[in-house]
C-alpha positions in Angstrom: -31.0 41.8 -22.4 -31.8 39.1 -19.7 -30.7 41.7 -17.1 -33.2 44.3 -18.4 -35.9 41.8 -18.5 -35.2 40.5 -15.2 -35.3 44.2 -13.8 -38.6 44.9 -15.2 -40.0 41.7 -14.1 -39.1 42.1 -10.5 -40.3 45.9 -10.7 -43.5 44.8 -12.3 -43.8 42.2 -9.4 -43.2 45.0 -6.8 -45.2 47.7 -8.1 -48.1 45.8 -9.5 -48.5 42.7 -7.2 -47.5 44.5 -3.9 -50.4 47.1 -4.3 -52.9 44.2 -4.7 -51.8 42.2 -1.9 -51.8 45.1 0.3 -54.9 46.6 -0.8 -56.7 43.3 -0.8 -55.4 42.4 2.6 -56.8 45.9 3.9 -60.3 45.7 2.3 -61.9 43.3 4.8 -61.0 45.7 7.9 -62.4 48.6 6.1 -65.7 46.9 5.4 -65.9 45.8 9.0 -65.5 49.4 10.0 -68.3 50.4 7.5 -65.7 52.6 5.8 -67.3 52.4 2.3 -65.3 55.2 0.7 -61.9 53.3 1.7 -63.2 49.9 0.8 -64.3 51.2 -2.8 -60.8 52.7 -3.2 -59.1 49.5 -2.0 -61.2 47.5 -4.6 -60.5 49.8 -7.3 -56.6 49.5 -6.5 -57.1 45.8 -6.5 -59.0 45.7 -9.9 -56.6 48.2 -11.7 -53.3 46.8 -10.5 -54.4 43.4 -11.4 -54.5 44.5 -15.0 -51.1 46.1 -14.6 -49.7 42.5 -12.8 -50.2 40.8 -16.4 -46.9 42.4 -17.1 -45.0 40.2 -14.2 -45.7 36.8 -16.1 -45.1 38.4 -19.7 -41.6 39.4 -18.5 -41.1 36.4 -16.5 -41.5 34.3 -19.6 -38.9 36.5 -21.4 -36.3 36.1 -18.4 -37.0 32.5 -18.4 -36.4 32.2 -22.2 -33.2 34.3 -22.2 -31.9 32.0 -19.2 -32.9 28.9 -21.0 -34.6 27.5 -17.8 -38.2 27.1 -19.4 -38.6 23.4 -18.6 -37.1 23.6 -15.0 -39.5 22.1 -12.3 -39.1 25.3 -10.1 -40.2 27.5 -12.9 -43.1 25.3 -13.8 -44.3 25.1 -10.3 -43.9 29.0 -10.3 -46.1 29.4 -13.3 -48.7 27.0 -12.0 -48.8 28.9 -8.6 -49.1 32.2 -10.4 -52.0 30.9 -12.5 -53.8 29.7 -9.5 -53.0 33.1 -7.6 -54.3 34.9 -10.7 -57.6 32.9 -10.9 -58.2 33.3 -6.8 -58.0 37.0 -7.5 -59.9 37.5 -10.9 -62.6 34.7 -9.9 -62.9 34.8 -6.0 -61.4 37.8 -4.3 -62.5 40.6 -6.7 -66.1 39.5 -7.3 -66.5 39.2 -3.3 -65.3 42.6 -3.0 -67.9 43.9 -5.5 -70.6 41.8 -3.7 -69.7 43.3 -0.3 -69.6 46.8 -1.6 -73.0 46.4 -2.8 -74.5 44.9 0.3 -75.7 46.6 3.4 -75.0 45.3 5.9 -72.0 42.9 4.7 -72.9 39.2 4.8 -70.8 36.1 5.8 -68.8 36.6 2.6 -66.5 38.9 4.7 -64.6 36.0 6.5 -64.3 33.9 3.4 -62.9 36.8 1.4 -60.4 37.4 4.2 -59.3 33.8 3.9 -59.1 34.0 0.1 -57.1 37.1 0.2 -54.6 35.2 2.6 -54.5 32.3 0.2 -53.7 34.8 -2.7 -50.8 36.4 -0.7 -49.2 33.0 0.3 -49.6 31.7 -3.2 -47.3 34.9 -4.2 -45.1 34.4 -1.3 -44.3 31.0 -2.5 -43.7 32.1 -5.9 -41.4 34.6 -4.6 -39.5 32.0 -2.7 -39.3 29.5 -5.7 -37.9 32.7 -7.7 -35.2 33.3 -5.5 -34.0 29.9 -4.3 -34.8 28.0 -7.6 -34.4 24.3 -6.2 -32.6 22.2 -8.6 -31.6 25.3 -11.1 -28.7 24.7 -13.4 -28.2 28.6 -13.5 -25.8 28.6 -10.5 -27.6 31.7 -9.2 
């Protein structure tokens, strides 16, 4: 069962978080170019796939339970970083994207949005590394 849960967890991360990371990164450039149609589409991708990305921690908890690693420090740090990344996306990135789509011309929010998007992507990169390296893990993998 853990192999199935792990497979779904990894696929959800690739297919849900990946598009958010890419679309969020492309959004500031689209706004700078004045390409409202593309920026609107990128914002929609971020918003829709953010909901799909909820599957990542859901299946992650299932994997952690079957592998008996729920209390391992690497997992706890990963959970914390995932929560911070979700908060950055939901509370900072998506609202700023929406604000920029409503403004004409875009305000100084654009630079801050690009930075926050980078923070979001770095948080996910850190979680990915922790999931692979698992420092101090007793699973032997």
